A tleap script that builds the chain and sets N, CA, C and O, in Angstrom:
source leaprc.protein.ff14SB
mol = sequence {
  NMET LEU GLU ALA ASP ALA ARG ASN THR GLY
  ASN PRO TYR ARG ASP LEU ALA THR ALA ILE
  VAL LEU GLN ALA VAL GLU ASP TYR ARG LYS
  ASP MET ILE ARG LEU LYS ALA HIE LYS ASP
  ASP ILE ASP ALA LYS ASN ASP ALA GLU ARG
  ILE GLU ARG PHE PHE ARG SER GLU TRP TYR
  GLU ILE LEU SER PRO LEU ASN GLY ASP PHE
  LEU ILE ARG GLU LEU LYS LYS GLU LEU GLY
  GLY ALA CALA
}
set mol.1.N position { 94.628 -15.509 -7.610 }
set mol.1.CA position { 94.692 -14.584 -8.710 }
set mol.1.C position { 95.113 -15.345 -9.960 }
set mol.1.O position { 94.293 -16.023 -10.579 }
set mol.2.N position { 96.356 -15.242 -10.328 }
set mol.2.CA position { 96.888 -15.820 -11.546 }
set mol.2.C position { 97.232 -17.292 -11.387 }
set mol.2.O position { 97.092 -18.067 -12.333 }
set mol.3.N position { 97.681 -17.686 -10.201 }
set mol.3.CA position { 98.216 -19.024 -9.995 }
set mol.3.C position { 97.204 -20.133 -10.258 }
set mol.3.O position { 97.550 -21.153 -10.854 }
set mol.4.N position { 95.983 -19.951 -9.832 }
set mol.4.CA position { 95.009 -21.045 -9.825 }
set mol.4.C position { 94.650 -21.540 -11.214 }
set mol.4.O position { 94.473 -22.744 -11.398 }
set mol.5.N position { 94.536 -20.665 -12.191 }
set mol.5.CA position { 93.989 -21.080 -13.466 }
set mol.5.C position { 94.985 -21.385 -14.563 }
set mol.5.O position { 94.557 -21.814 -15.634 }
set mol.6.N position { 96.281 -21.195 -14.378 }
set mol.6.CA position { 97.127 -21.188 -15.565 }
set mol.6.C position { 98.413 -21.989 -15.477 }
set mol.6.O position { 99.326 -21.737 -16.264 }
set mol.7.N position { 98.531 -22.912 -14.590 }
set mol.7.CA position { 99.816 -23.612 -14.449 }
set mol.7.C position { 100.088 -24.628 -15.542 }
set mol.7.O position { 101.228 -24.729 -15.995 }
set mol.8.N position { 99.096 -25.386 -15.987 }
set mol.8.CA position { 99.351 -26.435 -16.966 }
set mol.8.C position { 98.284 -26.409 -18.048 }
set mol.8.O position { 97.182 -26.929 -17.873 }
set mol.9.N position { 98.633 -25.795 -19.165 }
set mol.9.CA position { 97.685 -25.659 -20.271 }
set mol.9.C position { 97.827 -26.780 -21.286 }
set mol.9.O position { 96.969 -26.952 -22.152 }
set mol.10.N position { 98.905 -27.539 -21.182 }
set mol.10.CA position { 99.196 -28.543 -22.194 }
set mol.10.C position { 100.058 -27.984 -23.312 }
set mol.10.O position { 100.565 -28.740 -24.141 }
set mol.11.N position { 100.229 -26.671 -23.343 }
set mol.11.CA position { 101.094 -26.018 -24.312 }
set mol.11.C position { 102.395 -25.675 -23.592 }
set mol.11.O position { 102.404 -24.790 -22.737 }
set mol.12.N position { 103.498 -26.359 -23.919 }
set mol.12.CA position { 104.733 -26.151 -23.153 }
set mol.12.C position { 105.257 -24.717 -23.216 }
set mol.12.O position { 105.866 -24.254 -22.251 }
set mol.13.N position { 105.044 -24.013 -24.303 }
set mol.13.CA position { 105.513 -22.634 -24.406 }
set mol.13.C position { 104.692 -21.711 -23.510 }
set mol.13.O position { 105.241 -20.837 -22.839 }
set mol.14.N position { 103.380 -21.908 -23.505 }
set mol.14.CA position { 102.495 -21.117 -22.639 }
set mol.14.C position { 102.802 -21.441 -21.174 }
set mol.14.O position { 102.838 -20.544 -20.332 }
set mol.15.N position { 103.022 -22.718 -20.875 }
set mol.15.CA position { 103.330 -23.113 -19.497 }
set mol.15.C position { 104.650 -22.485 -19.024 }
set mol.15.O position { 104.757 -22.060 -17.874 }
set mol.16.N position { 105.641 -22.428 -19.904 }
set mol.16.CA position { 106.913 -21.802 -19.556 }
set mol.16.C position { 106.726 -20.305 -19.314 }
set mol.16.O position { 107.256 -19.762 -18.345 }
set mol.17.N position { 105.984 -19.647 -20.179 }
set mol.17.CA position { 105.712 -18.214 -20.016 }
set mol.17.C position { 105.016 -17.964 -18.686 }
set mol.17.O position { 105.367 -17.035 -17.959 }
set mol.18.N position { 104.036 -18.790 -18.373 }
set mol.18.CA position { 103.304 -18.652 -17.115 }
set mol.18.C position { 104.231 -18.862 -15.928 }
set mol.18.O position { 104.158 -18.124 -14.945 }
set mol.19.N position { 105.100 -19.859 -16.010 }
set mol.19.CA position { 106.032 -20.139 -14.912 }
set mol.19.C position { 106.979 -18.954 -14.683 }
set mol.19.O position { 107.296 -18.633 -13.538 }
set mol.20.N position { 107.427 -18.309 -15.749 }
set mol.20.CA position { 108.320 -17.150 -15.619 }
set mol.20.C position { 107.600 -16.014 -14.887 }
set mol.20.O position { 108.153 -15.407 -13.970 }
set mol.21.N position { 106.371 -15.737 -15.298 }
set mol.21.CA position { 105.603 -14.657 -14.682 }
set mol.21.C position { 105.291 -14.990 -13.222 }
set mol.21.O position { 105.424 -14.130 -12.351 }
set mol.22.N position { 104.881 -16.223 -12.951 }
set mol.22.CA position { 104.559 -16.607 -11.573 }
set mol.22.C position { 105.782 -16.522 -10.664 }
set mol.22.O position { 105.661 -16.148 -9.498 }
set mol.23.N position { 106.953 -16.862 -11.185 }
set mol.23.CA position { 108.174 -16.745 -10.376 }
set mol.23.C position { 108.462 -15.281 -10.074 }
set mol.23.O position { 108.868 -14.946 -8.961 }
set mol.24.N position { 108.255 -14.412 -11.051 }
set mol.24.CA position { 108.456 -12.980 -10.821 }
set mol.24.C position { 107.477 -12.465 -9.771 }
set mol.24.O position { 107.851 -11.660 -8.918 }
set mol.25.N position { 106.225 -12.924 -9.827 }
set mol.25.CA position { 105.226 -12.521 -8.832 }
set mol.25.C position { 105.659 -12.981 -7.439 }
set mol.25.O position { 105.605 -12.208 -6.483 }
set mol.26.N position { 106.079 -14.216 -7.329 }
set mol.26.CA position { 106.528 -14.745 -6.040 }
set mol.26.C position { 107.726 -13.968 -5.504 }
set mol.26.O position { 107.769 -13.622 -4.324 }
set mol.27.N position { 108.703 -13.692 -6.375 }
set mol.27.CA position { 109.893 -12.935 -5.972 }
set mol.27.C position { 109.513 -11.514 -5.544 }
set mol.27.O position { 110.051 -10.992 -4.567 }
set mol.28.N position { 108.589 -10.895 -6.277 }
set mol.28.CA position { 108.156 -9.540 -5.951 }
set mol.28.C position { 107.483 -9.514 -4.584 }
set mol.28.O position { 107.751 -8.627 -3.773 }
set mol.29.N position { 106.615 -10.480 -4.330 }
set mol.29.CA position { 105.963 -10.561 -3.017 }
set mol.29.C position { 107.005 -10.644 -1.897 }
set mol.29.O position { 106.911 -9.927 -0.900 }
set mol.30.N position { 107.984 -11.510 -2.066 }
set mol.30.CA position { 109.022 -11.679 -1.041 }
set mol.30.C position { 109.795 -10.379 -0.828 }
set mol.30.O position { 110.059 -9.988 0.309 }
set mol.31.N position { 110.156 -9.713 -1.920 }
set mol.31.CA position { 110.899 -8.455 -1.803 }
set mol.31.C position { 110.064 -7.389 -1.110 }
set mol.31.O position { 110.584 -6.646 -0.277 }
set mol.32.N position { 108.792 -7.300 -1.434 }
set mol.32.CA position { 107.938 -6.286 -0.825 }
set mol.32.C position { 107.728 -6.567 0.665 }
set mol.32.O position { 107.665 -5.637 1.469 }
set mol.33.N position { 107.620 -7.824 1.027 }
set mol.33.CA position { 107.492 -8.188 2.448 }
set mol.33.C position { 108.782 -7.830 3.193 }
set mol.33.O position { 108.735 -7.307 4.306 }
set mol.34.N position { 109.928 -8.111 2.575 }
set mol.34.CA position { 111.213 -7.735 3.185 }
set mol.34.C position { 111.305 -6.225 3.367 }
set mol.34.O position { 111.770 -5.741 4.398 }
set mol.35.N position { 110.852 -5.483 2.348 }
set mol.35.CA position { 110.914 -4.025 2.436 }
set mol.35.C position { 109.978 -3.481 3.508 }
set mol.35.O position { 110.294 -2.494 4.173 }
set mol.36.N position { 108.849 -4.113 3.671 }
set mol.36.CA position { 107.912 -3.670 4.699 }
set mol.36.C position { 108.541 -3.834 6.089 }
set mol.36.O position { 108.349 -2.998 6.972 }
set mol.37.N position { 109.281 -4.909 6.263 }
set mol.37.CA position { 109.925 -5.181 7.552 }
set mol.37.C position { 111.217 -4.372 7.734 }
set mol.37.O position { 111.557 -3.975 8.849 }
set mol.38.N position { 111.927 -4.134 6.632 }
set mol.38.CA position { 113.236 -3.459 6.686 }
set mol.38.C position { 113.304 -2.446 5.548 }
set mol.38.O position { 113.798 -2.761 4.466 }
set mol.39.N position { 112.817 -1.252 5.782 }
set mol.39.CA position { 112.734 -0.231 4.731 }
set mol.39.C position { 114.094 0.130 4.121 }
set mol.39.O position { 114.149 0.651 3.008 }
set mol.40.N position { 115.172 -0.139 4.828 }
set mol.40.CA position { 116.503 0.199 4.334 }
set mol.40.C position { 117.182 -0.949 3.599 }
set mol.40.O position { 118.372 -0.861 3.295 }
set mol.41.N position { 116.460 -2.014 3.310 }
set mol.41.CA position { 117.037 -3.182 2.622 }
set mol.41.C position { 117.233 -2.847 1.142 }
set mol.41.O position { 116.315 -2.965 0.330 }
set mol.42.N position { 118.444 -2.433 0.822 }
set mol.42.CA position { 118.775 -1.991 -0.534 }
set mol.42.C position { 118.600 -3.123 -1.551 }
set mol.42.O position { 118.116 -2.892 -2.659 }
set mol.43.N position { 118.991 -4.341 -1.177 }
set mol.43.CA position { 118.869 -5.468 -2.104 }
set mol.43.C position { 117.403 -5.731 -2.451 }
set mol.43.O position { 117.072 -5.940 -3.618 }
set mol.44.N position { 116.528 -5.722 -1.449 }
set mol.44.CA position { 115.101 -5.951 -1.691 }
set mol.44.C position { 114.517 -4.821 -2.547 }
set mol.44.O position { 113.705 -5.066 -3.439 }
set mol.45.N position { 114.939 -3.582 -2.268 }
set mol.45.CA position { 114.459 -2.428 -3.046 }
set mol.45.C position { 114.890 -2.553 -4.499 }
set mol.45.O position { 114.082 -2.366 -5.410 }
set mol.46.N position { 116.157 -2.869 -4.716 }
set mol.46.CA position { 116.666 -3.009 -6.082 }
set mol.46.C position { 115.977 -4.163 -6.817 }
set mol.46.O position { 115.623 -4.037 -7.990 }
set mol.47.N position { 115.791 -5.280 -6.122 }
set mol.47.CA position { 115.124 -6.433 -6.741 }
set mol.47.C position { 113.680 -6.098 -7.096 }
set mol.47.O position { 113.215 -6.442 -8.182 }
set mol.48.N position { 112.966 -5.428 -6.187 }
set mol.48.CA position { 111.568 -5.060 -6.455 }
set mol.48.C position { 111.490 -4.107 -7.648 }
set mol.48.O position { 110.608 -4.249 -8.495 }
set mol.49.N position { 112.395 -3.148 -7.720 }
set mol.49.CA position { 112.413 -2.216 -8.855 }
set mol.49.C position { 112.724 -2.938 -10.160 }
set mol.49.O position { 112.146 -2.625 -11.201 }
set mol.50.N position { 113.641 -3.905 -10.103 }
set mol.50.CA position { 113.982 -4.687 -11.301 }
set mol.50.C position { 112.762 -5.474 -11.775 }
set mol.50.O position { 112.498 -5.543 -12.975 }
set mol.51.N position { 112.027 -6.061 -10.849 }
set mol.51.CA position { 110.847 -6.847 -11.215 }
set mol.51.C position { 109.753 -5.930 -11.754 }
set mol.51.O position { 109.045 -6.298 -12.691 }
set mol.52.N position { 109.607 -4.738 -11.171 }
set mol.52.CA position { 108.632 -3.788 -11.715 }
set mol.52.C position { 108.987 -3.405 -13.149 }
set mol.52.O position { 108.100 -3.271 -13.993 }
set mol.53.N position { 110.279 -3.228 -13.430 }
set mol.53.CA position { 110.699 -2.946 -14.817 }
set mol.53.C position { 110.325 -4.117 -15.725 }
set mol.53.O position { 109.870 -3.914 -16.851 }
set mol.54.N position { 110.519 -5.338 -15.234 }
set mol.54.CA position { 110.127 -6.521 -16.010 }
set mol.54.C position { 108.627 -6.495 -16.303 }
set mol.54.O position { 108.212 -6.742 -17.435 }
set mol.55.N position { 107.800 -6.192 -15.272 }
set mol.55.CA position { 106.351 -6.170 -15.460 }
set mol.55.C position { 105.913 -5.097 -16.460 }
set mol.55.O position { 104.816 -5.178 -17.011 }
set mol.56.N position { 106.746 -4.112 -16.692 }
set mol.56.CA position { 106.428 -3.030 -17.636 }
set mol.56.C position { 107.147 -3.202 -18.980 }
set mol.56.O position { 107.074 -2.327 -19.843 }
set mol.57.N position { 107.826 -4.310 -19.148 }
set mol.57.CA position { 108.661 -4.503 -20.344 }
set mol.57.C position { 107.900 -5.152 -21.507 }
set mol.57.O position { 106.834 -5.741 -21.330 }
set mol.58.N position { 108.482 -5.022 -22.684 }
set mol.58.CA position { 107.934 -5.700 -23.867 }
set mol.58.C position { 108.002 -7.217 -23.693 }
set mol.58.O position { 107.111 -7.941 -24.136 }
set mol.59.N position { 109.057 -7.685 -23.050 }
set mol.59.CA position { 109.213 -9.126 -22.810 }
set mol.59.C position { 108.038 -9.652 -21.989 }
set mol.59.O position { 107.473 -10.697 -22.310 }
set mol.60.N position { 107.667 -8.922 -20.920 }
set mol.60.CA position { 106.529 -9.321 -20.105 }
set mol.60.C position { 105.248 -9.328 -20.949 }
set mol.60.O position { 104.429 -10.238 -20.822 }
set mol.61.N position { 105.076 -8.330 -21.798 }
set mol.61.CA position { 103.881 -8.251 -22.650 }
set mol.61.C position { 103.767 -9.460 -23.576 }
set mol.61.O position { 102.662 -9.878 -23.921 }
set mol.62.N position { 104.898 -10.016 -23.974 }
set mol.62.CA position { 104.888 -11.232 -24.802 }
set mol.62.C position { 104.454 -12.433 -23.959 }
set mol.62.O position { 103.756 -13.322 -24.444 }
set mol.63.N position { 104.873 -12.448 -22.700 }
set mol.63.CA position { 104.605 -13.590 -21.832 }
set mol.63.C position { 103.203 -13.604 -21.244 }
set mol.63.O position { 102.655 -14.674 -20.977 }
set mol.64.N position { 102.618 -12.427 -21.039 }
set mol.64.CA position { 101.351 -12.361 -20.303 }
set mol.64.C position { 100.412 -11.318 -20.896 }
set mol.64.O position { 100.847 -10.235 -21.287 }
set mol.65.N position { 99.114 -11.646 -20.964 }
set mol.65.CA position { 98.143 -10.656 -21.427 }
set mol.65.C position { 97.748 -9.662 -20.328 }
set mol.65.O position { 97.083 -8.666 -20.613 }
set mol.66.N position { 98.148 -9.919 -19.083 }
set mol.66.CA position { 97.777 -9.075 -17.955 }
set mol.66.C position { 98.627 -7.810 -17.939 }
set mol.66.O position { 99.852 -7.891 -18.029 }
set mol.67.N position { 98.003 -6.657 -17.829 }
set mol.67.CA position { 98.701 -5.379 -17.781 }
set mol.67.C position { 99.652 -5.358 -16.578 }
set mol.67.O position { 99.242 -5.630 -15.450 }
set mol.68.N position { 100.907 -5.036 -16.828 }
set mol.68.CA position { 101.924 -5.053 -15.778 }
set mol.68.C position { 101.674 -4.038 -14.679 }
set mol.68.O position { 101.871 -4.351 -13.505 }
set mol.69.N position { 101.242 -2.822 -15.027 }
set mol.69.CA position { 100.953 -1.822 -14.001 }
set mol.69.C position { 99.790 -2.268 -13.122 }
set mol.69.O position { 99.802 -2.053 -11.910 }
set mol.70.N position { 98.789 -2.889 -13.736 }
set mol.70.CA position { 97.668 -3.425 -12.978 }
set mol.70.C position { 98.160 -4.495 -12.009 }
set mol.70.O position { 97.760 -4.515 -10.845 }
set mol.71.N position { 99.025 -5.380 -12.488 }
set mol.71.CA position { 99.561 -6.451 -11.650 }
set mol.71.C position { 100.317 -5.876 -10.451 }
set mol.71.O position { 100.144 -6.345 -9.326 }
set mol.72.N position { 101.143 -4.876 -10.686 }
set mol.72.CA position { 101.893 -4.244 -9.598 }
set mol.72.C position { 100.934 -3.651 -8.564 }
set mol.72.O position { 101.108 -3.854 -7.363 }
set mol.73.N position { 99.924 -2.919 -9.034 }
set mol.73.CA position { 98.948 -2.318 -8.110 }
set mol.73.C position { 98.241 -3.387 -7.279 }
set mol.73.O position { 98.078 -3.235 -6.069 }
set mol.74.N position { 97.821 -4.476 -7.943 }
set mol.74.CA position { 97.106 -5.532 -7.234 }
set mol.74.C position { 97.997 -6.237 -6.214 }
set mol.74.O position { 97.542 -6.572 -5.120 }
set mol.75.N position { 99.250 -6.461 -6.563 }
set mol.75.CA position { 100.176 -7.083 -5.616 }
set mol.75.C position { 100.418 -6.178 -4.415 }
set mol.75.O position { 100.478 -6.657 -3.282 }
set mol.76.N position { 100.559 -4.884 -4.647 }
set mol.76.CA position { 100.750 -3.960 -3.536 }
set mol.76.C position { 99.514 -3.910 -2.653 }
set mol.76.O position { 99.629 -3.849 -1.428 }
set mol.77.N position { 98.329 -3.935 -3.263 }
set mol.77.CA position { 97.088 -3.982 -2.474 }
set mol.77.C position { 97.033 -5.246 -1.636 }
set mol.77.O position { 96.717 -5.208 -0.447 }
set mol.78.N position { 97.347 -6.373 -2.278 }
set mol.78.CA position { 97.339 -7.676 -1.593 }
set mol.78.C position { 98.237 -7.665 -0.364 }
set mol.78.O position { 97.929 -8.281 0.656 }
set mol.79.N position { 99.346 -6.957 -0.482 }
set mol.79.CA position { 100.324 -6.925 0.603 }
set mol.79.C position { 100.093 -5.744 1.552 }
set mol.79.O position { 100.956 -5.404 2.362 }
set mol.80.N position { 98.944 -5.144 1.439 }
set mol.80.CA position { 98.612 -4.044 2.348 }
set mol.80.C position { 99.395 -2.786 2.079 }
set mol.80.O position { 99.769 -2.065 3.004 }
set mol.81.N position { 99.645 -2.520 0.805 }
set mol.81.CA position { 100.379 -1.310 0.465 }
set mol.81.C position { 101.837 -1.365 0.854 }
set mol.81.O position { 102.453 -0.337 1.136 }
set mol.82.N position { 102.394 -2.576 0.868 }
set mol.82.CA position { 103.789 -2.765 1.286 }
set mol.82.C position { 104.720 -1.834 0.515 }
set mol.82.O position { 104.582 -1.633 -0.692 }
set mol.83.N position { 105.664 -1.279 1.254 }
set mol.83.CA position { 106.705 -0.386 0.716 }
set mol.83.C position { 106.160 0.570 -0.222 }
set mol.83.O position { 106.899 1.392 -0.765 }
savepdb mol mol.pdb
quit
């Protein structure tokens, strides 16, 4: 998805923005997998909700042209509708 095309653009600011978003995607995947295995994992639930707020934030909009709600939907689809 996002990882393959955007890691090193030669623009350090764009690369940093991309790294922030990719880390959030990776963290979200891990939290959703944890929630799928342990629905009562409060820490994973709180972390996933925090990351979803980030994906819907103005800060995220500055970092990425990709719609945050679209990204959340695609990640949930990728994970088989996890949590």
